[in-house]
Structures are given as C-alpha cells and as structure tokens.
C-alpha positions in Angstrom: -72.3 34.2 -55.0 -71.8 35.9 -62.4 -59.1 41.8 -79.9 -57.0 43.7 -77.5 -53.6 44.9 -79.1 -50.7 45.7 -77.1 -50.8 49.3 -75.7 -48.4 51.6 -73.9 -48.9 51.9 -70.2 -47.3 54.7 -68.1 -46.1 53.1 -64.9 -48.3 54.6 -61.8 -50.9 56.2 -63.9 -54.2 55.2 -65.7 -54.1 51.8 -67.3 -55.1 52.0 -71.1 -58.8 51.0 -71.6 -60.0 48.2 -73.7 -59.2 48.6 -77.4 -62.1 46.8 -78.7 -63.2 47.6 -82.2 -65.6 50.6 -82.2 -66.8 53.2 -84.8 -65.3 56.3 -83.0 -63.2 57.2 -80.0 -64.4 59.9 -77.4 -61.9 62.1 -75.7 -61.1 60.8 -72.1 -62.3 63.3 -69.4 -59.6 64.6 -67.1 -59.0 62.7 -63.9 -59.9 64.5 -60.7 -57.5 64.7 -57.9 -57.6 61.9 -55.4 -59.9 62.2 -52.5 -57.0 61.0 -50.2 -55.8 64.4 -49.6 -59.1 65.5 -48.0 -59.5 62.4 -45.9 -58.1 62.4 -42.3 -56.5 59.4 -40.8 -58.5 57.4 -38.2 -57.4 57.8 -34.6 -54.3 55.6 -33.7 -56.3 53.3 -31.5 -58.7 52.5 -34.3 -56.0 52.0 -36.8 -54.4 49.6 -34.3 -57.7 47.8 -33.9 -58.2 47.5 -37.7 -54.7 46.3 -38.1 -55.1 43.7 -35.4 -58.2 42.2 -36.6 -56.8 41.8 -40.0 -53.7 40.1 -38.6 -55.9 37.9 -36.7 -57.9 36.7 -39.7 -54.6 36.1 -41.7 -53.3 34.0 -38.9 -55.9 31.5 -39.5 -54.5 30.0 -42.6 -52.0 30.6 -45.6 -52.4 33.7 -47.6 -50.6 35.5 -50.4 -51.2 39.3 -50.7 -54.1 41.3 -49.3 -54.8 44.9 -49.7 -57.4 46.6 -47.3 -59.0 50.1 -47.6 -61.7 51.6 -45.2 -63.4 54.9 -45.4 -65.7 56.2 -42.7 -66.9 59.9 -41.9 -64.0 61.6 -43.9 -61.6 59.3 -42.3 -59.3 56.7 -44.5 -57.2 53.8 -43.6 -55.4 51.6 -46.2 -52.8 48.8 -45.7 -51.2 45.9 -47.6 -50.3 42.5 -46.1 -48.2 39.6 -47.5 -46.7 39.5 -51.0 -48.3 40.5 -54.5 -45.5 38.2 -55.9 -44.3 35.3 -53.8 -41.3 34.3 -56.0 -39.9 37.8 -56.0 -41.1 38.7 -52.5 -42.9 41.8 -53.6 -45.2 43.4 -51.1 -48.8 44.0 -51.5 -49.9 47.4 -51.0 -53.0 49.9 -51.2 -51.7 50.8 -54.7 -51.3 47.1 -55.9 -54.0 46.3 -58.6 -55.8 43.1 -58.7 -58.4 41.6 -61.0 -61.8 42.8 -59.9 -63.8 39.7 -61.0 -67.6 40.4 -60.5 -67.2 43.8 -58.9 -66.9 44.6 -62.6 -70.7 44.4 -62.7 -71.1 47.5 -60.5 -68.9 49.4 -62.9 -71.2 48.3 -65.8 -74.4 48.9 -64.1 -73.2 52.5 -63.4 -72.2 53.0 -67.0 -75.6 51.6 -68.1 -77.6 54.0 -65.7 -75.6 56.9 -66.9 -76.8 56.5 -70.2 -80.4 55.8 -69.0 -80.4 59.1 -67.3 -79.1 60.8 -70.4 -82.0 59.3 -72.5 -79.5 57.3 -74.5 -80.6 54.0 -73.4 -84.0 52.6 -72.5 -84.2 50.5 -69.4 -87.2 48.5 -70.6 -85.9 48.1 -74.1 -85.4 44.4 -75.4 -81.7 43.9 -75.5 -81.9 42.4 -78.7 -82.7 45.8 -80.1 -79.5 47.3 -78.6 -77.1 44.3 -79.5 -78.5 42.8 -82.7 -75.8 40.1 -82.4 -77.8 38.5 -79.6 -80.7 36.8 -81.4 -84.4 37.4 -80.2 -85.8 34.9 -77.6 -89.1 33.5 -76.9 -89.7 36.7 -74.6 -88.2 40.1 -74.7 -85.1 40.4 -72.2 -84.9 44.0 -70.9 -81.9 46.1 -69.7 -83.8 46.5 -66.4 -84.0 42.7 -66.0 -80.5 42.2 -67.0 -79.2 44.6 -64.5 -80.9 42.7 -61.7 -80.2 39.2 -62.9 -83.8 38.6 -63.7 -83.5 38.2 -67.5 -83.1 34.4 -67.5 -79.6 34.5 -69.3 -77.7 31.6 -68.3 -74.4 31.8 -66.5 -71.2 29.8 -67.4 -72.3 26.3 -68.5 -69.0 24.7 -69.6 -65.3 25.2 -69.9 -65.6 27.2 -73.1 -67.2 30.0 -71.0 -65.6 29.8 -67.7 -62.0 28.9 -68.6 -61.4 30.8 -71.8 -57.7 31.3 -72.6 -58.2 33.2 -76.0 -58.4 37.1 -76.3 -61.9 38.0 -77.6 -63.4 41.0 -79.0 -67.1 42.0 -78.1 -68.5 39.7 -80.8 -66.4 37.0 -79.7 -67.4 37.2 -76.2 -71.0 37.3 -77.0 -70.9 34.2 -79.4 -69.9 32.1 -76.5 -73.6 32.1 -75.4 -75.6 34.0 -77.9 -77.4 31.0 -79.2 -78.0 29.4 -75.8 -81.7 29.3 -74.6 -82.9 31.3 -71.6 -82.9 29.3 -68.5 -86.1 31.1 -67.0 -89.0 33.4 -68.4 -87.5 36.8 -67.8 -88.9 38.3 -64.6 -89.8 35.0 -62.9 -86.4 33.9 -61.5 -83.3 35.3 -60.1 -80.4 33.8 -62.3 -76.9 35.2 -61.4 -75.1 35.7 -65.0 -72.1 37.2 -66.1 -73.0 36.7 -69.4 -76.0 39.1 -68.9 -73.6 41.7 -68.0 -71.7 41.3 -71.2 -74.8 42.0 -73.1 -75.1 45.3 -70.9 -71.4 46.0 -71.8 -72.1 45.5 -75.6 -75.4 47.9 -75.2 -73.1 50.4 -73.8 -70.9 50.2 -76.8 -74.0 50.6 -79.3 -75.4 53.5 -77.3 -72.1 55.5 -77.3 -70.0 54.2 -80.3 -67.2 53.9 -77.8 -65.3 50.8 -76.9 -66.6 49.6 -73.5 -63.2 50.2 -71.6 -62.8 53.6 -73.0 -66.2 54.5 -71.9 -65.4 53.3 -68.4 -62.5 55.3 -68.2 -63.9 58.4 -69.5 -67.2 58.4 -67.5 -66.7 56.0 -64.5 -63.1 55.4 -63.6 -61.8 59.2 -64.5 -64.7 61.1 -62.8 -64.5 58.8 -59.6 -60.7 59.3 -59.4 -60.0 55.6 -60.0 -56.3 56.1 -61.4 -55.5 52.5 -61.9 -58.5 51.0 -63.0 -59.0 49.5 -66.5 -60.3 46.3 -68.2 -57.5 43.7 -67.6 -55.2 42.7 -70.2 -52.0 40.7 -69.5 -50.2 42.8 -71.9 -51.0 46.1 -70.3 -50.4 45.2 -66.7 -48.1 47.6 -64.8 -45.4 46.2 -62.3 -47.8 46.9 -59.4 -50.3 44.2 -60.6 -50.5 41.1 -58.3 -49.7 37.5 -59.5 -52.5 35.2 -58.7 -52.4 32.0 -56.6 -54.6 29.0 -55.5 -54.8 26.5 -52.7 -53.3 23.1 -53.7 -52.9 20.3 -51.2 -51.9 22.7 -48.5 -49.7 24.8 -50.7 -50.1 27.9 -52.7 -49.5 27.4 -56.5 -49.9 29.7 -59.4 -53.3 30.3 -60.8 -54.6 28.9 -64.1 -54.3 31.1 -67.1 -57.6 32.8 -67.8 -58.1 35.7 -70.4 -61.1 37.8 -69.0 -61.8 39.4 -72.3 -64.6 36.7 -72.4 -66.2 38.3 -69.5 -65.4 42.0 -70.2 -68.9 43.5 -68.7 -69.3 41.1 -66.0 -65.8 40.3 -64.7 -63.1 41.8 -66.8 -61.8 45.0 -64.9 -58.6 45.5 -62.6 -58.4 48.0 -59.9 -56.6 48.8 -56.5 -58.3 49.1 -53.2 -57.6 52.8 -53.3 -59.7 52.9 -56.8 -62.5 50.9 -54.9 -62.6 53.3 -52.3 -63.0 56.1 -54.7 -65.6 54.4 -56.6 -67.4 53.6 -53.3 -67.2 57.3 -52.3 -68.6 58.3 -55.7 -71.5 55.8 -55.1 -72.3 57.2 -51.7 -72.0 60.9 -52.8 -74.0 60.2 -56.0 -71.4 61.8 -58.2 -71.6 59.7 -61.0 -75.4 59.4 -61.4 -78.4 61.4 -59.9 -79.5 60.4 -56.2 -82.7 58.9 -57.4 -80.6 56.6 -59.6 -78.5 55.9 -56.8 -81.6 54.8 -54.9 -82.7 52.5 -57.5 -79.3 50.9 -58.0 -79.4 50.1 -54.0 -83.0 48.9 -54.0 -83.5 45.1 -54.1 -85.5 43.9 -57.2 -88.2 41.4 -56.9 -89.4 38.7 -59.1 -92.8 38.9 -60.7 -94.3 36.9 -57.8 -93.0 39.4 -55.2 -89.8 37.6 -53.9 -86.9 39.9 -53.0 -83.7 39.1 -54.9 -81.4 41.0 -52.6 -79.9 42.4 -55.6 -80.6 45.9 -57.1 -78.9 47.4 -60.3 -75.3 46.2 -60.1 -75.2 45.7 -56.3 -76.2 43.0 -53.9 -78.3 44.9 -51.2 -79.6 43.4 -48.0 -79.9 44.2 -44.2 -77.1 43.2 -41.6 -77.9 43.5 -38.0 -79.8 46.6 -38.7 -77.2 48.1 -41.3 -78.3 48.5 -44.8 -75.6 46.9 -46.9 -74.6 47.5 -50.5 -72.1 45.4 -51.8 -70.5 43.2 -54.5 -68.0 40.4 -54.2 -65.8 38.7 -56.8 -63.8 35.6 -57.4 -62.1 34.2 -60.4 -58.6 32.8 -61.2 -56.0 35.2 -59.4 -58.3 36.9 -57.2 -61.0 37.5 -54.7 -62.6 40.8 -53.9 -65.1 42.4 -51.8 -66.6 46.1 -51.9 -68.9 46.8 -49.1 -70.8 50.0 -48.3 -73.1 51.3 -45.6 -74.9 54.2 -47.2 -76.7 55.4 -43.9 -73.4 55.3 -42.1 -71.0 56.7 -44.6 -68.7 53.6 -44.7 -66.8 51.9 -47.5 -64.9 48.8 -47.1 -62.4 47.6 -50.0 -60.6 44.1 -49.8 -58.6 42.4 -52.7 -56.4 39.4 -52.5 -54.4 37.6 -55.0 -55.6 34.4 -53.6 -58.6 32.3 -55.0 -61.3 31.1 -53.0 -61.0 33.6 -50.0 -64.8 35.0 -50.0 -65.4 33.7 -46.4 -62.2 35.3 -45.1 -62.9 38.7 -46.9 -66.4 38.5 -45.2 -65.1 38.0 -41.9 -62.8 40.9 -42.2 -65.4 43.1 -43.4 -67.8 42.2 -40.6 -65.0 42.8 -38.2 -64.3 46.1 -39.4 -67.8 47.1 -39.0 -67.7 45.9 -35.3 -64.7 48.2 -34.7 -66.2 51.3 -36.6 -69.8 51.1 -35.6 -70.5 48.4 -32.8 -68.3 49.6 -30.2 -65.8 46.7 -30.9 -68.4 44.3 -29.6 -68.3 40.6 -31.1 -71.4 39.9 -33.0 -72.4 36.3 -32.6 -75.5 34.3 -34.0 -78.0 33.0 -31.4 -78.3 29.5 -30.4 -81.8 28.4 -29.2 -82.1 25.2 -27.4 -85.8 25.0 -28.3 -87.2 24.8 -31.7 -90.1 27.2 -31.0 -87.7 29.7 -29.3 -85.6 29.6 -32.3 -88.5 30.5 -34.7 -89.5 33.2 -32.4 -86.2 34.6 -32.0 -85.7 34.4 -35.9 -88.9 36.4 -36.3 -87.9 39.1 -33.8 -84.5 39.4 -35.4 -85.8 39.7 -38.8 -88.4 42.7 -37.8 -85.3 44.3 -36.1 -82.8 44.0 -38.9 -85.1 44.7 -41.7 -86.9 47.4 -40.1 -83.8 49.3 -38.7 -81.9 48.8 -41.9 -84.7 50.3 -44.0 -85.3 53.1 -41.5 -81.8 54.3 -41.5 -81.4 53.8 -45.1 -84.4 56.1 -45.8 -83.6 58.7 -43.3 -79.9 59.0 -43.6 -79.2 57.5 -47.0 -80.9 57.7 -50.6 -83.6 55.0 -49.8 -87.3 54.8 -49.6 -89.6 52.9 -47.1 -92.6 50.9 -48.5 -95.9 52.5 -47.8 -96.8 51.8 -44.2 -100.2 50.7 -44.7 -102.6 49.8 -41.8 -100.2 49.5 -39.1 -102.5 48.1 -36.2 -103.3 45.1 -38.7 -99.4 44.8 -39.4 -98.7 44.6 -35.7 -101.4 42.1 -35.1 -100.0 39.9 -38.1 -96.6 40.0 -36.5 -98.1 38.8 -33.3 -99.9 35.9 -34.8 -96.7 34.9 -36.9 -94.8 34.8 -33.8 -97.3 33.1 -31.3 -95.7 29.9 -29.6 -99.0 27.7 -29.9 -99.1 28.2 -33.6 -95.4 27.6 -34.1 -95.3 24.6 -32.1 -97.9 22.9 -34.3 -95.5 22.9 -37.3 -92.3 24.6 -36.7 -90.8 24.3 -40.2 -94.0 25.7 -41.8 -94.0 28.5 -39.1 -90.1 29.3 -39.9 -91.1 29.3 -43.8 -93.6 31.9 -43.2 -91.3 34.0 -40.9 -88.5 33.9 -43.7 -91.0 35.4 -46.2 -92.6 38.3 -44.2 -90.4 40.9 -45.3 -91.0 40.4 -49.0 -93.5 42.3 -51.3 -95.4 39.1 -51.5 -95.7 39.3 -47.7 -96.8 42.7 -47.8 -93.4 43.9 -46.7 -94.7 43.1 -43.2 -91.4 43.1 -41.1 -90.0 46.1 -42.8 -93.1 48.4 -42.1 -93.5 47.0 -38.5 -89.7 47.3 -37.8 -89.3 50.7 -39.4 -92.3 51.9 -37.3 -90.4 50.7 -34.3 -87.2 52.4 -35.4 -89.1 55.7 -35.8 -90.8 55.4 -32.2 -87.4 54.6 -30.7 -85.7 57.6 -32.5 -88.4 59.8 -31.2 -88.4 58.7 -27.6 -84.6 58.1 -27.3 -82.9 60.2 -30.0 -80.9 59.2 -33.1 -77.6 58.5 -31.2 -79.3 55.8 -29.1 -80.7 54.3 -32.3 -77.3 53.6 -33.4 -76.7 51.4 -30.6 -78.9 48.7 -31.7 -76.6 47.0 -34.2 -74.4 46.1 -31.5 -77.2 45.4 -28.7 -79.4 43.2 -31.0 -82.9 42.5 -31.6 -84.0 41.8 -28.0 -82.8 45.1 -26.8 -84.7 46.8 -29.8 -87.9 45.1 -28.9 -87.8 45.7 -24.9 -86.7 49.2 -25.5 -89.5 49.7 -28.1 -92.1 48.3 -25.5 -90.7 50.8 -22.8 -90.8 53.7 -25.3 -94.4 53.0 -26.0 -95.1 53.4 -22.4 -93.3 56.8 -22.5 -95.1 57.9 -25.7 -98.5 56.4 -24.8 -98.4 54.3 -28.0 -102.0 52.9 -29.2 -102.4 49.4 -27.6 -102.5 48.1 -31.2 -99.0 49.1 -31.9 -97.7 47.3 -28.7 -97.9 43.5 -29.9 -100.0 40.8 -28.1 -99.5 40.4 -24.5 -98.4 36.9 -25.1 -95.5 38.3 -27.4 -94.6 40.9 -25.0 -94.1 38.2 -22.3 -92.2 36.1 -24.8 -89.7 39.0 -25.7 -89.1 39.8 -21.9 -88.5 36.1 -21.1 -86.1 35.7 -24.0 -84.2 39.1 -23.2 -83.6 37.8 -19.6 -82.2 34.5 -20.8 -79.9 36.1 -23.3 -78.6 38.7 -20.9 -77.7 36.1 -18.2 -76.0 34.0 -20.7 -73.4 36.6 -21.5 -69.7 36.2 -20.7 -68.2 39.6 -20.0 -64.6 38.7 -21.1 -66.0 37.5 -24.4 -68.0 40.7 -25.3 -65.1 42.1 -27.2 -63.0 39.0 -27.7 -63.3 35.8 -29.8 -62.8 32.7 -27.7 -60.2 31.2 -30.3 -58.3 34.5 -30.2 -57.8 34.7 -26.4 -54.7 33.7 -24.8 -55.9 30.6 -22.9 -59.5 29.6 -23.9 -59.4 26.9 -21.4 -59.3 29.3 -18.5 -62.5 30.8 -19.9 -64.3 27.7 -20.4 -65.8 27.4 -16.7 -67.4 30.8 -17.0 -68.7 30.1 -20.5 -70.1 26.9 -19.3 -71.8 28.1 -16.3 -73.5 31.1 -18.3 -74.8 28.9 -21.0 -76.0 25.6 -19.3 -79.6 25.5 -19.3 -80.3 28.8 -21.0 -82.9 28.8 -23.5 -80.7 31.3 -25.6 -77.2 32.0 -25.5 -74.4 33.2 -28.1 -73.4 30.8 -30.7 -69.8 29.9 -29.9 -69.7 26.9 -32.1 -67.5 28.1 -34.8 -65.0 29.7 -32.5 -64.8 26.4 -30.4 -64.6 24.5 -33.7 -61.4 26.6 -34.7 -59.9 25.9 -31.3 -60.4 22.0 -32.0 -59.0 22.3 -35.4 -56.0 24.1 -34.1 -55.3 21.3 -31.7 -56.0 18.9 -34.5 -53.1 20.4 -36.7 -50.8 20.1 -33.8 -51.6 16.3 -33.2 -53.2 17.0 -30.0 -56.3 14.7 -30.6 -57.5 14.4 -27.0 -57.6 18.2 -26.8 -59.3 18.4 -30.2 -62.0 15.8 -29.2 -62.6 17.7 -25.8 -63.4 20.9 -27.6 -65.6 19.2 -30.2 -67.5 17.5 -27.3 -68.1 20.9 -25.6 -69.2 22.2 -28.9 -71.8 19.7 -29.4 -72.8 19.7 -25.7 -73.4 23.6 -26.0 -74.9 23.6 -29.5 -76.8 20.2 -29.8 -78.7 21.4 -32.9 -75.5 22.3 -34.8 -75.1 19.6 -37.6 -71.7 20.9 -38.5 -70.5 20.5 -35.0 -71.8 17.0 -34.7 -70.2 16.1 -38.1 -66.8 17.5 -36.9 -67.1 15.3 -33.9 -68.0 12.2 -35.8 -65.1 12.9 -38.1 -62.6 13.3 -35.3 -63.7 10.3 -33.5 -63.3 8.3 -36.7 -59.8 9.7 -37.0 -58.9 8.7 -33.5 -60.2 5.4 -33.8 -58.1 4.7 -37.0 -55.0 6.0 -35.2 -55.7 3.7 -32.5 -55.9 0.7 -34.9 -52.8 1.6 -36.6 -50.6 2.3 -33.5 -47.7 -0.3 -32.7 -48.5 -2.5 -29.8 -45.3 -1.4 -28.1 -46.7 2.2 -28.1 -46.1 4.0 -24.5 -49.2 3.9 -22.4 -50.5 7.1 -21.0 -49.2 8.1 -17.7 -50.7 9.7 -14.6 -49.0 12.4 -12.7 -47.4 9.9 -10.5 -46.0 7.9 -13.5 -48.5 4.9 -13.3 -50.5 3.8 -16.6 -54.0 5.0 -17.0 -56.6 3.6 -19.2 -57.0 5.4 -22.7 -60.6 6.4 -21.9 -60.0 7.7 -18.3 -61.7 11.1 -17.6 -63.7 11.1 -20.9 -67.4 11.7 -21.2 -69.5 8.5 -21.1 -70.9 9.1 -24.5 -67.4 8.8 -26.0 -66.3 5.9 -23.9 -69.3 4.1 -25.3 -68.0 5.0 -28.8 -71.3 7.1 -29.3 -71.2 9.9 -32.1 -74.1 11.8 -30.5 
C-alpha cells in the first residue's frame, strides 16, 4: 500500500529537473501541446453527478485541498476543492501541484522500459553491474525483479530512510540502504520497496549519462505533455504548489518537513492532476513505449512459485468487478495521491490532496467515479452471506466473474493477453468441484483458501480461463454492449446469463458446470434479487435525507435472505454521525441494526461493543439529579424501555 542547487523556475511553465551531478546534459525535448484542447466536456448531467459524489465524500470529514481529473472516451472533467494553502485561503485547482509520492514509481518504470526498448538497458542485468555503488548481494538482483518489487530489496526500516531532512545526491540516497542485506531471495517474495526504485533511477543515470530528473523531463514528462511535472525540491516550487497538512487530534496541522531527494526514483516527483491525466493518456495510447511494452507493464508479475503479485512493472494491476485496473497510489508527508486507469474502457482518474492519510477516501472517490461513468450510477456493494458455505460459493462465483471478465476485456479491448485456455472441459469440471457445497461444508476455511488461489499461475489460472470463456460466450450470444452491463449487474447475473446463453448456442455439456452448481447459482440469484431495495440501487443509505424512513423496506428485503447487499459500512456511518452529535440512543439503535443485519461482521460487533461501553461510562458519570427521560405525555420512562432484549441484558452480542 514503497545535491540540488537553486534553479530558476518560470511560473506556470515546466518546473526545472533534478540537478543531480552527471557527466553530460542532453537537450530537452519540446513539450507538445496539451491534449485538453482536443478533449470535450462531459455532458452537464455527468458533470453534476461527478461533482456531487466528490462533495458527498468530502462531507464525511475534514479536508484541506483536493484536485480531481477524469478522462473517458475523449471527454475531460477537472475540478479543485478546498484550499492548497489554509492560512492564506488559496484554492486548490486542477493546476495545483502536489507531491506525487509513490506514483513516481510509474514514471521511473516508464523511463527504464524506454531504455530497455532501445537496447540501452538489459532488464535481466544484475543491478550491481549498472549501479556499481550498490554492492553485490548473495544473489543477482535484476532490473526486471526491481520493477516488480521482487528483488528482495528492503523498504524503509528506520527514521534515517523514511524521515530524511537533508538534501541528497544520488550517491547519498543509495548510501542509506546499499549495505543492508536483502530481506528475501530475489523472485521468491513480493517486497514493496521505494529503495529498489532508487536503484532503477540510478540505473537510468548510468545508461543515459543524464541526471534522472532531466531524463524524465525530456523523455517522459515532455512527450506526455506534463507541463508542471518535475522532481520535487522546496527551492524550485512555484506559487501553485500545495502546502501539506496532517490530522492531529481532530485538527489539520502542517506536515512534518521531509526532503524527498532521498527517494528520488521511488517517491520524489511532483505534478498536477492535469499532468497525471496527460501521463495516463500517454499510457493508454502507448505513446511513450511500444504496445508490447505497455502490455508487460500492465501484466501482473508472479513469484517463482506462481503466486500473482498484483503488480506489473511500475503499476499495480488487478481486476475490479470485471474491470481491469492499472493504478498506483502514493502517500507521504504533505500528500496523498491516486492514478487509476481502465485500459479496456479508456478511463483515467487522477486524484491528489495535500492532506496525509487520505488513501481510503481517494479510493472511494475513484470507485464512485467508475459507478457514474461505466455502471449506470448503480451503487456497488459487497455481498453479505448469512451461511459460511454460501459465502465461499459466492466468493468463488465472484472471482470467476471478475477475473474472467476483466482479463477478457483487457485482452480484446486493451493491450492484454489471456493465458492459454488449456483443456476447457477439465477446467469447468474443476470449478464445479471447487464450489461443491458438500466439499466446502467439510472444511470451509480450507475451501476458501483454495478458491482464493485458483486464479494464479500455480492454480493453472483456472478462474481466468473459465471466466474468459464465459465472457466470450456471452459476447457471442448477446453482443459486446450487453457484456458491458455485468460490472453493474454482478457475478450472479453473469453466471445465470451464461447458462441461458449456453442453451441458445448449444454449448457442450462439459462447459455448463455441474447440475449441482447450476442449481446453486439459480438459488443464490433468486435470493440476491429478492433482497434488493429499489430506492438504494443508486443511493447510499447514509447519504439519503432520511435513512430511518428507508429502514422498514430494508429490513423487510433482507430479513431471512441467504444473500443480501452489505450495508454495514453505510449503517455504521449513520451511527457515527449520531455519535458525533451526542445522540447515543440513535447511535446504538443503528449499530444494533447493523449487527442484526450483518452478524458475521466483526467490525460492526466491535463498534457496537465500544458504543455500549461508552454509554455505560456516561451513565456512571451522570449526576444523580439528571432529568429522567419522558414519554410523550410527560411521564418518566425507564432507561431501557423499547430497547432490544440483548441490550437490556447488557449483552455485546
């Protein structure tokens, strides 16, 4: 979840690159015109929806400044919220520059792979041969392994690495970790590491004879149209740069000082969301590297034992509800950032804030943007299964759906490639066996573990192969437009439609799953559809004007259902809102409802126990002369009147 002298900066133009010592300077490439002029605006209703969802997320808690950018199908939307400088009340805008933190790794990977394409850098070379200042280790550490965090190089392990306040050149940055031992044999374990990316930045300098920041400017930032991107230096920031803040005891205070020259290749850049959109567009269009290189960057690497890492070369990459995601997040003093791309759907989402620790908020905003752009505005919720066996079966169905559909669209509409299909009848039979109720019931935790590895190379990429075959069949039977509906409709619709499509196309019996699994799918689909609340398909419970008004319909739809949408997070937010207002009876009522509706949610149970403990303490501390509660007619009522029996008995269940 990895010296710089003062230089002249022209306000509003490209920030100067990192002036690290280097043998020579290469001329900077000319900066192309911004693509903004070619992009159209989203329709007004989409712009309003995007603005509303961002404002709804910001209303959840304090924030400083936030800049948002979205590209989709030749349309662009950018907006700034809040302040880049609280003291001087300066607004955040799309032009505001922020520290990029670990998104820098994506820039570094792009530089490395450009050089590899040109034959100037060998991906399988031991990094020691390219960076002599990094001593030999017990095993070779290759460039390819470092790109995928598989080189065994450690991450920060103390304040000298993570809290550096001194300005360092390349040699000084490498000296922080060069003599530290590897934490794993290369290729055997995913170890996220900013230091490993510093080695890659140093390798770029060796291969080119340029300072790392200069290479980025002339070969990545310039060609992509990233007009305000550079390596970050307090002394070369322009007036548009955001000041950083952090949470402290409910207040926003200034960030600690950190000089990011110590993490130049893994977390040392700054840019605006406009720059991030330009970079994301360059990635999707393969304008900085060849399409085959783009595919390799977006393909998850795996350990020697065949475990997927969900990280390619400079990007995290994983399926999300049938979308294929290529992304990188960043967080450090002064900033939280997120760049998320959907290559098959031509989407780029760029988010940056000058408030630390905002990763969850940025992720929520990005998911809600996807709902608006691609999922008909429908709220996507996790699934709550009352029965442990149902939970395992449903997770298996969900994984076949999301891995198979994501890989299919990435391979047919993006730069991706599918694993070899292998013997499909055997693969479908294996899925039926993995999701057999009787087998799962014998040992659900072990069955769940098998389900959660069935997409990996060590599992024969089983779920990817079967899910992709299902997607191909659905596309053939129903058309590509219909296929785009499934991220909103979900895994059970994907399976039930596949079974119907097999009837239409007369699929071989071997590709229809077992009769037992077919029956299971139909049963779970009926349960899921009957548990929906129409008013909440496109609205979150905690954002409705009166959640209490919707509670009866929600309770009726979900009571006794084997599967239903998971409302726990939304209900807990309602409870928290009451708690902040001092309305503890209402807070407890919503937490009790949350636990009743989601009995397997440990988070909900803990929140209820904590709230009950708080209430008990308040009752103990209350003065004896406190005014008793009153009934509508003015008469006193018992403290526990009308409350569930569990709470009256003091139970935390």
